[in-house]
C-alpha positions as YAML, in Angstrom:
chain: A
units: angstrom
residues:
- id: 1
  name: UNK
  ca: [-81.12, 49.65, 66.94]
- id: 2
  name: UNK
  ca: [-79.83, 46.12, 67.53]
- id: 3
  name: UNK
  ca: [-82.28, 43.76, 65.84]
- id: 4
  name: UNK
  ca: [-81.73, 40.80, 68.17]
- id: 5
  name: UNK
  ca: [-79.25, 41.67, 70.92]
- id: 6
  name: UNK
  ca: [-79.47, 38.20, 72.46]
- id: 7
  name: UNK
  ca: [-77.94, 35.61, 70.07]
- id: 8
  name: UNK
  ca: [-80.41, 33.50, 68.15]
- id: 9
  name: UNK
  ca: [-80.68, 29.82, 68.94]
- id: 10
  name: UNK
  ca: [-78.30, 28.00, 66.51]
- id: 11
  name: UNK
  ca: [-81.20, 26.07, 64.95]
- id: 12
  name: UNK
  ca: [-83.02, 29.34, 64.26]
- id: 13
  name: UNK
  ca: [-79.90, 31.12, 63.06]
- id: 14
  name: UNK
  ca: [-79.36, 28.30, 60.56]
- id: 15
  name: UNK
  ca: [-82.56, 29.37, 58.78]
- id: 16
  name: UNK
  ca: [-80.87, 32.67, 57.78]
- id: 17
  name: UNK
  ca: [-83.87, 34.80, 58.75]
- id: 18
  name: UNK
  ca: [-84.06, 38.32, 57.36]
- id: 19
  name: UNK
  ca: [-85.26, 40.80, 59.99]
- id: 20
  name: UNK
  ca: [-87.07, 44.06, 59.36]
- id: 21
  name: UNK
  ca: [-85.94, 47.26, 61.08]
- id: 22
  name: UNK
  ca: [-89.27, 48.81, 62.08]
- id: 23
  name: UNK
  ca: [-89.27, 51.25, 64.94]
- id: 24
  name: UNK
  ca: [-90.35, 49.62, 68.18]
- id: 25
  name: UNK
  ca: [-94.11, 49.80, 68.57]
- id: 26
  name: UNK
  ca: [-94.90, 50.46, 64.91]
- id: 27
  name: UNK
  ca: [-94.84, 46.88, 63.60]
- id: 28
  name: UNK
  ca: [-98.03, 44.88, 63.22]
- id: 29
  name: UNK
  ca: [-98.35, 41.23, 62.20]
- id: 30
  name: UNK
  ca: [-94.88, 40.26, 63.37]
- id: 31
  name: UNK
  ca: [-93.06, 37.16, 64.59]
- id: 32
  name: UNK
  ca: [-90.15, 37.58, 66.99]
- id: 33
  name: UNK
  ca: [-87.56, 35.12, 68.29]
- id: 34
  name: UNK
  ca: [-87.68, 35.43, 72.08]
- id: 35
  name: UNK
  ca: [-84.03, 34.66, 72.70]
- id: 36
  name: UNK
  ca: [-84.17, 36.26, 76.14]
- id: 37
  name: UNK
  ca: [-86.24, 33.30, 77.36]
- id: 38
  name: UNK
  ca: [-85.07, 29.90, 78.57]
- id: 39
  name: UNK
  ca: [-86.83, 26.71, 79.67]
- id: 40
  name: UNK
  ca: [-86.82, 24.48, 82.71]
- id: 41
  name: UNK
  ca: [-88.39, 21.02, 82.29]
- id: 42
  name: UNK
  ca: [-89.69, 19.08, 85.28]
- id: 43
  name: UNK
  ca: [-90.78, 15.49, 84.76]
- id: 44
  name: UNK
  ca: [-91.91, 12.53, 86.85]
- id: 45
  name: UNK
  ca: [-95.01, 11.19, 88.64]
- id: 46
  name: UNK
  ca: [-94.74, 13.79, 91.44]
- id: 47
  name: UNK
  ca: [-94.18, 16.81, 89.19]
- id: 48
  name: UNK
  ca: [-97.63, 18.37, 89.58]
- id: 49
  name: UNK
  ca: [-97.59, 17.80, 93.35]
- id: 50
  name: UNK
  ca: [-94.10, 19.29, 93.64]
- id: 51
  name: UNK
  ca: [-94.98, 22.42, 91.64]
- id: 52
  name: UNK
  ca: [-98.26, 22.84, 93.50]
- id: 53
  name: UNK
  ca: [-96.40, 23.02, 96.80]
- id: 54
  name: UNK
  ca: [-93.75, 25.45, 95.56]
- id: 55
  name: UNK
  ca: [-95.43, 27.98, 93.24]
- id: 56
  name: UNK
  ca: [-98.09, 30.69, 93.42]
- id: 57
  name: UNK
  ca: [-100.28, 29.29, 90.62]
- id: 58
  name: UNK
  ca: [-102.83, 26.46, 90.83]
- id: 59
  name: UNK
  ca: [-100.99, 23.70, 88.98]
- id: 60
  name: UNK
  ca: [-104.02, 21.38, 89.19]
- id: 61
  name: UNK
  ca: [-105.73, 23.56, 86.57]
- id: 62
  name: UNK
  ca: [-102.86, 23.18, 84.08]
- id: 63
  name: UNK
  ca: [-103.53, 20.41, 81.57]
- id: 64
  name: UNK
  ca: [-103.01, 19.63, 77.89]
- id: 65
  name: UNK
  ca: [-105.18, 22.62, 76.93]
- id: 66
  name: UNK
  ca: [-104.50, 25.19, 79.63]
- id: 67
  name: UNK
  ca: [-101.35, 27.10, 80.60]
- id: 68
  name: UNK
  ca: [-100.86, 29.66, 83.35]
- id: 69
  name: UNK
  ca: [-98.46, 32.27, 84.66]
- id: 70
  name: UNK
  ca: [-96.90, 31.81, 88.08]
- id: 71
  name: UNK
  ca: [-93.99, 32.51, 90.38]
- id: 72
  name: UNK
  ca: [-91.78, 30.91, 93.00]
- id: 73
  name: UNK
  ca: [-91.30, 32.96, 96.16]
- id: 74
  name: UNK
  ca: [-89.02, 32.70, 99.17]
- id: 75
  name: UNK
  ca: [-90.50, 32.01, 102.63]
- id: 76
  name: UNK
  ca: [-90.57, 35.81, 102.98]
- id: 77
  name: UNK
  ca: [-92.76, 36.06, 99.88]
- id: 78
  name: UNK
  ca: [-90.10, 37.56, 97.59]
- id: 79
  name: UNK
  ca: [-90.16, 36.40, 93.96]
- id: 80
  name: UNK
  ca: [-87.15, 34.36, 92.89]
- id: 81
  name: UNK
  ca: [-88.62, 33.26, 89.57]
- id: 82
  name: UNK
  ca: [-91.61, 34.20, 87.43]
- id: 83
  name: UNK
  ca: [-92.69, 31.95, 84.57]
- id: 84
  name: UNK
  ca: [-95.28, 30.67, 82.14]
- id: 85
  name: UNK
  ca: [-96.18, 27.06, 82.92]
- id: 86
  name: UNK
  ca: [-97.51, 24.49, 80.46]
- id: 87
  name: UNK
  ca: [-97.82, 20.71, 80.36]
- id: 88
  name: UNK
  ca: [-96.38, 18.59, 77.56]
- id: 89
  name: UNK
  ca: [-97.81, 15.33, 78.92]
- id: 90
  name: UNK
  ca: [-99.32, 13.96, 82.14]
- id: 91
  name: UNK
  ca: [-95.97, 13.90, 83.98]
- id: 92
  name: UNK
  ca: [-94.00, 16.59, 82.13]
- id: 93
  name: UNK
  ca: [-94.15, 20.36, 82.53]
- id: 94
  name: UNK
  ca: [-92.24, 23.26, 80.99]
- id: 95
  name: UNK
  ca: [-91.51, 26.53, 82.78]
- id: 96
  name: UNK
  ca: [-90.59, 29.33, 80.40]
- id: 97
  name: UNK
  ca: [-88.76, 32.18, 82.12]
- id: 98
  name: UNK
  ca: [-86.04, 34.74, 81.55]
- id: 99
  name: UNK
  ca: [-82.92, 32.89, 80.45]
- id: 100
  name: UNK
  ca: [-80.77, 34.59, 83.08]
- id: 101
  name: UNK
  ca: [-82.73, 33.01, 85.95]
- id: 102
  name: UNK
  ca: [-83.10, 29.42, 84.70]
- id: 103
  name: UNK
  ca: [-79.99, 28.17, 86.50]
- id: 104
  name: UNK
  ca: [-80.81, 29.99, 89.74]
- id: 105
  name: UNK
  ca: [-84.39, 28.69, 89.66]
- id: 106
  name: UNK
  ca: [-83.10, 25.17, 89.12]
- id: 107
  name: UNK
  ca: [-80.74, 25.57, 92.08]
- id: 108
  name: UNK
  ca: [-83.59, 26.66, 94.37]
- id: 109
  name: UNK
  ca: [-85.88, 23.83, 93.25]
- id: 110
  name: UNK
  ca: [-83.03, 21.36, 93.78]
- id: 111
  name: UNK
  ca: [-83.33, 21.89, 97.55]
- id: 112
  name: UNK
  ca: [-86.85, 20.47, 97.55]
- id: 113
  name: UNK
  ca: [-87.24, 18.24, 94.50]
- id: 114
  name: UNK
  ca: [-85.00, 15.57, 96.05]
- id: 115
  name: UNK
  ca: [-87.99, 14.61, 98.23]
- id: 116
  name: UNK
  ca: [-90.21, 14.02, 95.17]
- id: 117
  name: UNK
  ca: [-90.34, 11.53, 92.33]
- id: 118
  name: UNK
  ca: [-89.48, 14.24, 89.85]
- id: 119
  name: UNK
  ca: [-86.44, 15.51, 88.01]
- id: 120
  name: UNK
  ca: [-85.57, 18.85, 86.46]
- id: 121
  name: UNK
  ca: [-83.44, 19.86, 83.51]
- id: 122
  name: UNK
  ca: [-82.45, 23.09, 81.79]
- id: 123
  name: UNK
  ca: [-83.80, 22.54, 78.27]
- id: 124
  name: UNK
  ca: [-83.11, 26.00, 76.88]
- id: 125
  name: UNK
  ca: [-81.14, 24.37, 74.07]
- id: 126
  name: UNK
  ca: [-84.03, 22.04, 73.25]
- id: 127
  name: UNK
  ca: [-86.81, 24.64, 72.87]
- id: 128
  name: UNK
  ca: [-87.10, 27.92, 71.00]
- id: 129
  name: UNK
  ca: [-89.60, 30.59, 72.12]
- id: 130
  name: UNK
  ca: [-91.34, 32.65, 69.45]
- id: 131
  name: UNK
  ca: [-93.74, 35.57, 69.91]
- id: 132
  name: UNK
  ca: [-96.51, 36.25, 67.37]
- id: 133
  name: UNK
  ca: [-98.62, 39.39, 67.22]
- id: 134
  name: UNK
  ca: [-101.29, 40.85, 64.96]
- id: 135
  name: UNK
  ca: [-104.48, 40.10, 63.07]
- id: 136
  name: UNK
  ca: [-102.68, 37.37, 61.10]
- id: 137
  name: UNK
  ca: [-101.21, 35.65, 64.17]
- id: 138
  name: UNK
  ca: [-104.21, 33.36, 64.72]
- id: 139
  name: UNK
  ca: [-104.04, 32.07, 61.14]
- id: 140
  name: UNK
  ca: [-100.31, 31.45, 61.49]
- id: 141
  name: UNK
  ca: [-100.77, 29.42, 64.67]
- id: 142
  name: UNK
  ca: [-103.61, 27.45, 63.08]
- id: 143
  name: UNK
  ca: [-101.46, 26.62, 60.05]
- id: 144
  name: UNK
  ca: [-98.59, 25.33, 62.17]
- id: 145
  name: UNK
  ca: [-100.53, 23.59, 64.97]
- id: 146
  name: UNK
  ca: [-103.69, 22.51, 63.05]
- id: 147
  name: UNK
  ca: [-105.81, 24.50, 65.49]
- id: 148
  name: UNK
  ca: [-105.48, 27.67, 67.53]
- id: 149
  name: UNK
  ca: [-106.21, 28.52, 71.16]
- id: 150
  name: UNK
  ca: [-109.44, 30.50, 71.58]
- id: 151
  name: UNK
  ca: [-108.98, 32.20, 74.95]
- id: 152
  name: UNK
  ca: [-106.25, 33.66, 77.15]
- id: 153
  name: UNK
  ca: [-104.12, 30.93, 78.72]
- id: 154
  name: UNK
  ca: [-105.37, 28.18, 76.42]
- id: 155
  name: UNK
  ca: [-102.64, 26.05, 74.87]
- id: 156
  name: UNK
  ca: [-102.30, 23.67, 71.93]
- id: 157
  name: UNK
  ca: [-99.88, 20.76, 71.98]
- id: 158
  name: UNK
  ca: [-98.54, 19.44, 68.70]
- id: 159
  name: UNK
  ca: [-96.21, 16.54, 69.50]
- id: 160
  name: UNK
  ca: [-94.56, 18.45, 72.35]
- id: 161
  name: UNK
  ca: [-94.54, 21.81, 70.56]
- id: 162
  name: UNK
  ca: [-96.82, 24.34, 72.25]
- id: 163
  name: UNK
  ca: [-98.80, 27.43, 71.26]
- id: 164
  name: UNK
  ca: [-100.29, 29.61, 74.02]
- id: 165
  name: UNK
  ca: [-102.70, 32.53, 73.68]
- id: 166
  name: UNK
  ca: [-101.48, 35.37, 75.90]
- id: 167
  name: UNK
  ca: [-104.16, 38.05, 75.50]
- id: 168
  name: UNK
  ca: [-107.96, 38.14, 75.53]
- id: 169
  name: UNK
  ca: [-108.25, 39.47, 71.98]
- id: 170
  name: UNK
  ca: [-106.49, 36.67, 70.12]
- id: 171
  name: UNK
  ca: [-103.67, 38.81, 68.74]
- id: 172
  name: UNK
  ca: [-100.79, 37.72, 70.98]
- id: 173
  name: UNK
  ca: [-99.43, 34.15, 70.98]
- id: 174
  name: UNK
  ca: [-96.34, 32.48, 72.32]
- id: 175
  name: UNK
  ca: [-94.99, 29.34, 70.64]
- id: 176
  name: UNK
  ca: [-92.49, 26.93, 72.17]
- id: 177
  name: UNK
  ca: [-90.99, 24.91, 69.34]
- id: 178
  name: UNK
  ca: [-88.45, 22.14, 69.62]
- id: 179
  name: UNK
  ca: [-85.17, 23.08, 67.96]
- id: 180
  name: UNK
  ca: [-85.36, 19.81, 66.03]
- id: 181
  name: UNK
  ca: [-88.71, 20.90, 64.54]
- id: 182
  name: UNK
  ca: [-88.08, 24.60, 63.93]
- id: 183
  name: UNK
  ca: [-87.27, 24.15, 60.23]
- id: 184
  name: UNK
  ca: [-90.77, 22.81, 59.57]
- id: 185
  name: UNK
  ca: [-92.63, 25.18, 61.92]
- id: 186
  name: UNK
  ca: [-90.96, 28.47, 60.97]
- id: 187
  name: UNK
  ca: [-92.25, 28.68, 57.36]
- id: 188
  name: UNK
  ca: [-95.84, 28.10, 58.53]
- id: 189
  name: UNK
  ca: [-95.64, 30.53, 61.44]
- id: 190
  name: UNK
  ca: [-93.89, 33.29, 59.52]
- id: 191
  name: UNK
  ca: [-95.71, 33.09, 56.18]
- id: 192
  name: UNK
  ca: [-97.94, 36.11, 56.89]
- id: 193
  name: UNK
  ca: [-95.87, 37.67, 59.65]
- id: 194
  name: UNK
  ca: [-92.80, 39.89, 59.46]
- id: 195
  name: UNK
  ca: [-89.73, 38.85, 61.52]
- id: 196
  name: UNK
  ca: [-88.91, 41.54, 64.06]
- id: 197
  name: UNK
  ca: [-86.77, 41.87, 67.17]
- id: 198
  name: UNK
  ca: [-87.90, 40.64, 70.59]
- id: 199
  name: UNK
  ca: [-88.26, 44.26, 71.74]
- id: 200
  name: UNK
  ca: [-91.52, 44.47, 69.79]
- id: 201
  name: UNK
  ca: [-92.81, 41.55, 71.85]
- id: 202
  name: UNK
  ca: [-91.56, 43.01, 75.12]
- id: 203
  name: UNK
  ca: [-93.44, 46.23, 74.42]
- id: 204
  name: UNK
  ca: [-96.66, 44.26, 73.98]
- id: 205
  name: UNK
  ca: [-96.19, 42.71, 77.43]
- id: 206
  name: UNK
  ca: [-95.39, 46.08, 78.98]
- id: 207
  name: UNK
  ca: [-98.54, 47.60, 77.49]
- id: 208
  name: UNK
  ca: [-100.55, 44.74, 78.99]
- id: 209
  name: UNK
  ca: [-98.95, 45.13, 82.40]
- id: 210
  name: UNK
  ca: [-97.32, 41.69, 82.41]
- id: 211
  name: UNK
  ca: [-94.15, 42.08, 84.47]
- id: 212
  name: UNK
  ca: [-91.36, 39.50, 84.54]
- id: 213
  name: UNK
  ca: [-88.55, 38.91, 87.01]
- id: 214
  name: UNK
  ca: [-85.01, 38.83, 85.62]
- id: 215
  name: UNK
  ca: [-81.60, 38.34, 87.25]
- id: 216
  name: UNK
  ca: [-81.42, 42.01, 88.30]
- id: 217
  name: UNK
  ca: [-84.71, 41.85, 90.20]
- id: 218
  name: UNK
  ca: [-84.58, 38.44, 91.88]
- id: 219
  name: UNK
  ca: [-85.74, 38.68, 95.52]
- id: 220
  name: UNK
  ca: [-86.93, 42.27, 95.01]
- id: 221
  name: UNK
  ca: [-90.73, 42.02, 94.83]
- id: 222
  name: UNK
  ca: [-93.64, 40.22, 96.38]
- id: 223
  name: UNK
  ca: [-96.27, 39.07, 93.82]
- id: 224
  name: UNK
  ca: [-98.68, 41.94, 94.50]
- id: 225
  name: UNK
  ca: [-95.97, 44.47, 93.69]
- id: 226
  name: UNK
  ca: [-96.02, 43.08, 90.13]
- id: 227
  name: UNK
  ca: [-99.84, 43.10, 90.10]
- id: 228
  name: UNK
  ca: [-99.87, 39.31, 89.90]
- id: 229
  name: UNK
  ca: [-103.10, 39.19, 91.91]
- id: 230
  name: UNK
  ca: [-104.66, 41.08, 88.98]
- id: 231
  name: UNK
  ca: [-103.07, 39.21, 86.07]
- id: 232
  name: UNK
  ca: [-103.80, 35.69, 87.31]
- id: 233
  name: UNK
  ca: [-100.33, 34.55, 88.39]
- id: 234
  name: UNK
  ca: [-101.43, 33.97, 92.00]
- id: 235
  name: UNK
  ca: [-104.13, 31.64, 93.33]
- id: 236
  name: UNK
  ca: [-105.59, 32.44, 96.73]
- id: 237
  name: UNK
  ca: [-107.58, 29.19, 96.92]
- id: 238
  name: UNK
  ca: [-104.99, 26.53, 96.07]
- id: 239
  name: UNK
  ca: [-103.62, 26.01, 99.58]
- id: 240
  name: UNK
  ca: [-100.10, 26.18, 100.95]
- id: 241
  name: UNK
  ca: [-96.91, 26.89, 99.00]
- id: 242
  name: UNK
  ca: [-93.58, 28.45, 99.88]
- id: 243
  name: UNK
  ca: [-94.20, 32.07, 100.86]
- id: 244
  name: UNK
  ca: [-97.99, 31.66, 100.87]
- id: 245
  name: UNK
  ca: [-98.53, 33.15, 104.32]
- id: 246
  name: UNK
  ca: [-96.82, 36.42, 103.41]
- id: 247
  name: UNK
  ca: [-98.63, 36.70, 100.07]
- id: 248
  name: UNK
  ca: [-102.02, 35.94, 101.64]
- id: 249
  name: UNK
  ca: [-101.44, 38.37, 104.51]
- id: 250
  name: UNK
  ca: [-100.74, 41.17, 102.06]
- id: 251
  name: UNK
  ca: [-103.88, 40.33, 100.10]
- id: 252
  name: UNK
  ca: [-106.29, 40.20, 103.03]
- id: 253
  name: UNK
  ca: [-104.73, 42.28, 105.81]
- id: 254
  name: UNK
  ca: [-102.04, 44.47, 104.29]
- id: 255
  name: UNK
  ca: [-101.93, 47.70, 102.32]
- id: 256
  name: UNK
  ca: [-99.83, 47.60, 99.18]
- id: 257
  name: UNK
  ca: [-97.72, 50.74, 99.05]
- id: 258
  name: UNK
  ca: [-95.75, 49.91, 95.89]
- id: 259
  name: UNK
  ca: [-97.78, 48.48, 92.98]
- id: 260
  name: UNK
  ca: [-96.52, 48.27, 89.43]
- id: 261
  name: UNK
  ca: [-97.18, 51.10, 86.99]
- id: 262
  name: UNK
  ca: [-96.61, 51.51, 83.28]
- id: 263
  name: UNK
  ca: [-94.46, 54.57, 82.65]
- id: 264
  name: UNK
  ca: [-92.89, 56.58, 79.85]
- id: 265
  name: UNK
  ca: [-89.52, 58.29, 80.22]
- id: 266
  name: UNK
  ca: [-88.00, 60.70, 77.71]
- id: 267
  name: UNK
  ca: [-84.59, 60.02, 76.14]
- id: 268
  name: UNK
  ca: [-83.21, 57.46, 78.57]
- id: 269
  name: UNK
  ca: [-82.40, 53.75, 78.50]
- id: 270
  name: UNK
  ca: [-83.65, 51.85, 81.52]
- id: 271
  name: UNK
  ca: [-82.38, 48.60, 82.98]
- id: 272
  name: UNK
  ca: [-84.31, 46.20, 85.17]
- id: 273
  name: UNK
  ca: [-83.67, 47.00, 88.82]
- id: 274
  name: UNK
  ca: [-82.84, 50.68, 88.23]
- id: 275
  name: UNK
  ca: [-83.89, 52.79, 91.21]
- id: 276
  name: UNK
  ca: [-86.48, 55.53, 91.01]
- id: 277
  name: UNK
  ca: [-86.47, 58.50, 93.34]
- id: 278
  name: UNK
  ca: [-88.68, 61.31, 94.50]
- id: 279
  name: UNK
  ca: [-87.76, 64.94, 94.12]
- id: 280
  name: UNK
  ca: [-88.68, 65.17, 97.81]
- id: 281
  name: UNK
  ca: [-85.83, 62.93, 99.03]
- id: 282
  name: UNK
  ca: [-82.82, 60.75, 98.30]
- id: 283
  name: UNK
  ca: [-84.23, 57.34, 99.26]
- id: 284
  name: UNK
  ca: [-85.30, 54.94, 96.49]
- id: 285
  name: UNK
  ca: [-89.08, 54.84, 96.06]
- id: 286
  name: UNK
  ca: [-89.21, 52.15, 93.38]
- id: 287
  name: UNK
  ca: [-87.50, 50.05, 90.73]
- id: 288
  name: UNK
  ca: [-87.77, 49.32, 87.02]
- id: 289
  name: UNK
  ca: [-89.17, 45.84, 86.29]
- id: 290
  name: UNK
  ca: [-89.01, 45.59, 82.49]
- id: 291
  name: UNK
  ca: [-88.31, 48.25, 79.87]
- id: 292
  name: UNK
  ca: [-88.00, 48.86, 76.14]
- id: 293
  name: UNK
  ca: [-86.27, 51.74, 74.39]
- id: 294
  name: UNK
  ca: [-88.83, 52.84, 71.80]
- id: 295
  name: UNK
  ca: [-86.59, 55.23, 69.86]
- id: 296
  name: UNK
  ca: [-84.10, 58.00, 70.52]
- id: 297
  name: UNK
  ca: [-86.88, 59.98, 72.17]
- id: 298
  name: UNK
  ca: [-88.27, 57.78, 74.93]
- id: 299
  name: UNK
  ca: [-88.58, 54.42, 76.70]
- id: 300
  name: UNK
  ca: [-91.57, 52.58, 78.11]
- id: 301
  name: UNK
  ca: [-91.34, 50.47, 81.23]
- id: 302
  name: UNK
  ca: [-93.12, 48.68, 84.01]
- id: 303
  name: UNK
  ca: [-91.98, 49.98, 87.38]
- id: 304
  name: UNK
  ca: [-92.83, 49.27, 91.00]
- id: 305
  name: UNK
  ca: [-93.28, 52.69, 92.60]
- id: 306
  name: UNK
  ca: [-94.60, 54.11, 95.86]
- id: 307
  name: UNK
  ca: [-98.18, 55.16, 95.15]
- id: 308
  name: UNK
  ca: [-97.77, 58.33, 97.21]
- id: 309
  name: UNK
  ca: [-94.93, 59.57, 94.98]
- id: 310
  name: UNK
  ca: [-96.94, 58.74, 91.86]
- id: 311
  name: UNK
  ca: [-99.95, 60.65, 93.18]
- id: 312
  name: UNK
  ca: [-97.73, 63.63, 94.02]
- id: 313
  name: UNK
  ca: [-96.05, 63.55, 90.60]
- id: 314
  name: UNK
  ca: [-92.57, 63.64, 92.11]
- id: 315
  name: UNK
  ca: [-91.01, 60.51, 90.57]
- id: 316
  name: UNK
  ca: [-87.69, 60.80, 88.69]
- id: 317
  name: UNK
  ca: [-85.21, 58.26, 87.33]
- id: 318
  name: UNK
  ca: [-81.56, 58.20, 86.29]
- id: 319
  name: UNK
  ca: [-78.65, 60.49, 86.99]
- id: 320
  name: UNK
  ca: [-80.35, 63.16, 84.90]
- id: 321
  name: UNK
  ca: [-83.44, 62.87, 87.14]
- id: 322
  name: UNK
  ca: [-85.75, 62.43, 84.19]
- id: 323
  name: UNK
  ca: [-89.42, 62.79, 85.04]
- id: 324
  name: UNK
  ca: [-91.87, 59.99, 84.29]
- id: 325
  name: UNK
  ca: [-95.30, 59.94, 82.68]
- id: 326
  name: UNK
  ca: [-97.71, 57.34, 84.01]
- id: 327
  name: UNK
  ca: [-99.50, 55.49, 81.19]
- id: 328
  name: UNK
  ca: [-102.67, 53.43, 81.31]
- id: 329
  name: UNK
  ca: [-102.90, 49.70, 81.99]
- id: 330
  name: UNK
  ca: [-105.67, 47.32, 80.92]
- id: 331
  name: UNK
  ca: [-106.59, 46.71, 84.55]
- id: 332
  name: UNK
  ca: [-107.17, 48.90, 87.60]
- id: 333
  name: UNK
  ca: [-104.36, 49.01, 90.15]
- id: 334
  name: UNK
  ca: [-105.48, 48.19, 93.68]
- id: 335
  name: UNK
  ca: [-103.57, 49.48, 96.72]
...
């Protein structure tokens, strides 16, 4: 197993971190460098207004103590970028997303931001994303940030370095640390946590049904296909934004045929965007969203799949036509 397939940020690599080699899913109380993430910074007096008119989340609710998940969709409602949004000061916001879509997201925003008093910049070299999990994670965040978030979505800002609680139970935190400050933050954050690969973190998100768009799945899904109406990444009261009409129509008048499921597949590696099929036909009935290879025996994934095929138990994936097992999610899927 490759411990960190995506290269570490140079500032983090300079700390000569020693990683454990626990099987995916078996590690508790870990800290993981999330090298697969990048950052887009948007600053200026019109930043909040600009983001409010372009994204699915209610940016007016994001402040110094509250973060949120969101997405940017095309006029047809297809997701181009999914992200976690937080504010560093009154006119500055950070969007953390998959590193392979930062540039494309910036290019899309560039078409509209020219009409606002706001500027954007790829700051993936400036910030380092870290994932913390376990009973000791809260204490680690408190030690590094002087206090810890107390509910899902709450954030703590320590001189531009951010800690965000991801789950309801207070065991999963994401920290965005400036590369210039990582040498002082890492010892405090990692004192009671074991360094592990980012795959441990990705499994935690999969188990919580938190799907993310990457380069392979850009323009593939509407928000409801990723269950964003259930996980809080879409506001239906904020007003207009790009793609809003399509998203709202699906919510109030449509019938969602392809929601996102959590699945288990035996002995196969899965890539984002991989097609799923039914044993009843040759047409694709779904796609992998995110996946993690647990061991040599199986993988876990989030996948958008036709509900009918799931109910019939006819879903297969890969050239070997491996069957899937549908696993539970912490929320009820609505069709």
